[in-house]
C-alpha positions in Angstrom: -58.0 -11.6 -27.6 -60.7 -14.3 -27.3 -60.5 -17.3 -29.5 -63.3 -19.8 -29.3 -63.1 -22.6 -31.8 -64.1 -25.4 -29.5 -66.9 -24.9 -27.0 -66.5 -27.8 -24.7 -63.2 -28.7 -23.1 -64.2 -31.2 -20.4 -62.0 -29.4 -17.9 -65.0 -28.4 -15.9 -66.3 -31.9 -15.5 -64.7 -32.0 -12.1 -66.8 -29.1 -10.8 -64.2 -26.4 -11.3 -63.8 -23.6 -13.8 -60.9 -21.4 -14.8 -60.6 -17.7 -14.0 -59.0 -15.5 -16.6 -55.7 -15.8 -14.6 -55.8 -19.6 -15.2 -56.5 -20.3 -11.5 -59.2 -22.9 -11.0 -62.1 -22.3 -8.7 -65.1 -24.4 -7.7 -68.1 -23.6 -9.8 -70.0 -22.6 -6.6 -67.2 -20.2 -5.6 -68.4 -16.8 -4.7 -66.4 -15.0 -7.4 -67.7 -17.4 -10.0 -71.3 -16.8 -8.7 -70.7 -13.1 -8.9 -69.6 -13.0 -12.5 -72.2 -15.6 -13.5 -74.9 -13.4 -12.1 -73.5 -10.4 -14.0 -73.9 -12.7 -17.1 -77.5 -13.4 -16.1 -78.1 -9.7 -15.8 -76.7 -9.2 -19.3 -79.0 -12.0 -20.7 -82.0 -10.3 -19.1 -81.1 -7.0 -20.7 -80.9 -8.9 -24.0 -84.5 -10.0 -23.5 -85.5 -6.4 -22.7 -83.8 -5.2 -25.9 -86.1 -7.4 -28.0 -88.8 -5.0 -27.0 -86.9 -1.8 -26.4 -85.6 -1.7 -30.0 -89.1 -1.1 -31.2 -90.2 1.0 -28.2 -87.3 3.4 -27.9 -84.2 3.3 -30.2 -82.2 5.7 -27.9 -82.8 3.5 -24.9 -81.9 0.4 -26.9 -78.5 2.0 -27.7 -77.9 2.8 -24.0 -78.7 -0.9 -23.2 -76.3 -2.0 -25.9 -73.5 0.0 -24.3 -74.4 -1.4 -20.9 -74.3 -5.0 -22.2 -70.7 -4.4 -23.4 -69.9 -2.8 -20.0 -71.2 -5.9 -18.3 -68.7 -8.0 -20.2 -66.0 -5.7 -19.0 -67.3 -6.2 -15.5 -67.4 -10.0 -15.9 -63.8 -9.9 -17.2 -62.8 -7.8 -14.2 -64.4 -10.3 -11.8 -62.8 -13.2 -13.6 -59.3 -11.5 -13.2 -59.0 -10.9 -9.5 -56.4 -8.4 -8.4 -53.8 -10.4 -6.4 -51.7 -7.3 -5.8 -48.9 -8.7 -8.0 -48.0 -7.4 -11.4 -50.1 -9.4 -13.9 -48.7 -10.9 -17.2 -51.3 -8.8 -19.0 -53.2 -5.6 -18.3 -56.6 -6.8 -17.0 -59.8 -5.0 -18.0 -61.3 -2.9 -15.2 -64.4 -0.8 -14.9 -63.5 2.8 -14.8 -65.2 5.9 -13.3 -66.1 7.2 -16.7 -68.5 4.2 -17.2 -70.2 5.0 -13.9 -70.4 8.7 -14.8 -72.1 7.7 -18.2 -74.7 5.6 -16.3 -75.4 8.5 -14.0 -75.8 10.9 -16.9 -78.2 8.5 -18.7 -80.2 8.0 -15.5 -80.6 11.7 -15.1 -81.6 12.1 -18.8 -84.3 9.4 -18.6 -85.5 10.5 -15.2 -85.8 14.3 -15.9 -89.2 14.1 -17.6 -90.7 11.5 -15.2 -93.2 12.5 -12.5 -92.3 12.2 -8.8 -93.2 8.7 -7.4 -95.7 8.7 -4.5 -95.9 4.9 -4.4 -93.7 1.9 -5.0 -93.8 0.5 -8.6 -94.9 -3.0 -9.4 -92.7 -4.7 -11.9 -94.7 -4.7 -15.1 -96.2 -2.4 -17.7 -94.9 -2.7 -21.2 -93.0 -5.9 -22.2 -89.8 -4.0 -22.3 -90.4 -2.4 -18.9 -91.2 -5.8 -17.4 -88.0 -7.3 -18.7 -86.0 -4.3 -17.4 -87.5 -4.9 -14.0 -86.3 -8.5 -14.2 -82.8 -7.3 -15.2 -82.9 -4.9 -12.3 -83.6 -7.6 -9.7 -80.9 -9.9 -11.1 -78.4 -7.0 -11.1 -79.3 -6.4 -7.4 -78.4 -10.1 -6.8 -75.1 -9.6 -8.6 -74.4 -6.5 -6.5 -75.1 -8.5 -3.3 -72.7 -11.2 -4.4 -70.0 -8.7 -5.4 -70.3 -6.9 -2.0 -70.1 -10.2 -0.2 -67.1 -11.1 -2.3 -65.4 -7.8 -1.5 -65.6 -8.6 2.2 -63.8 -11.9 1.8 -60.2 -12.5 2.8 -57.9 -11.9 -0.1 -60.8 -11.1 -2.5 -60.7 -7.6 -3.9 -63.4 -5.9 -5.8 -62.6 -2.4 -7.0 -64.8 0.5 -6.0 -65.6 1.5 -9.6 -67.0 -2.0 -10.2 -69.2 -1.8 -7.1 -70.4 1.7 -8.1 -71.2 0.5 -11.6 -73.4 -2.5 -10.5 -75.1 -0.2 -7.9 -75.9 2.4 -10.5 -77.0 -0.2 -13.0 -80.0 -1.3 -11.0 -81.0 2.4 -10.7 -80.6 2.8 -14.4 -82.8 -0.2 -15.1 -85.5 1.1 -12.7 -85.6 4.5 -14.3 -85.5 2.9 -17.8 -88.5 0.8 -17.0 -90.4 3.9 -15.8 -89.3 5.7 -19.0 -90.9 3.0 -21.1 -94.0 2.9 -19.0 -94.4 6.7 -19.1 -94.5 6.5 -22.9 -97.3 3.9 -22.6 -99.5 5.6 -20.0 -97.6 5.3 -16.7 -96.2 3.0 -14.1 -98.0 0.1 -12.5 -98.3 1.3 -8.9 -98.5 -0.6 -5.7 -101.7 -0.1 -3.7 -101.0 -1.1 -0.1 -103.5 -3.6 1.4 -105.6 -3.5 -1.8 -106.7 -7.1 -1.6 -107.4 -7.5 2.1 
């Protein structure tokens, strides 16, 4: 249960922050950077939803579920698995969340045409924000993978799969919105030479 009745605590004034376990880490710690970037991804999706709600209600509902899942992912990253029995059951991403993302990617991708060029990030406002969210989620993934390679730093496979699938979902979702508005913005190699 989360209880927030006071927003500032002054405990981070020394440049540290608390993990969900109570352990303190530097604010530039790789684990903190990873879950902070997951939070940035979530905020970008929130911006996309400002447009998606009017462009496609079904996609907006998918994005709402993803935003909730991203809080699950952040909670997981803020509760590192030390190998010891925790005092509470920590929240973890599960395979079912990955499976749902894959099913929704397939659903959105099925009617889309085959790509014969790279896509420029743009198109409808919703699609442009989804591309922004995609690039931030890729940064979160890079940080999570780097974290997973650190000594004593565990990141579970379902979490890594989820963040990897998320960028795929956001790409296909942007194409889905652009298809409804006339098509993708395609890259033309060397166009401005």
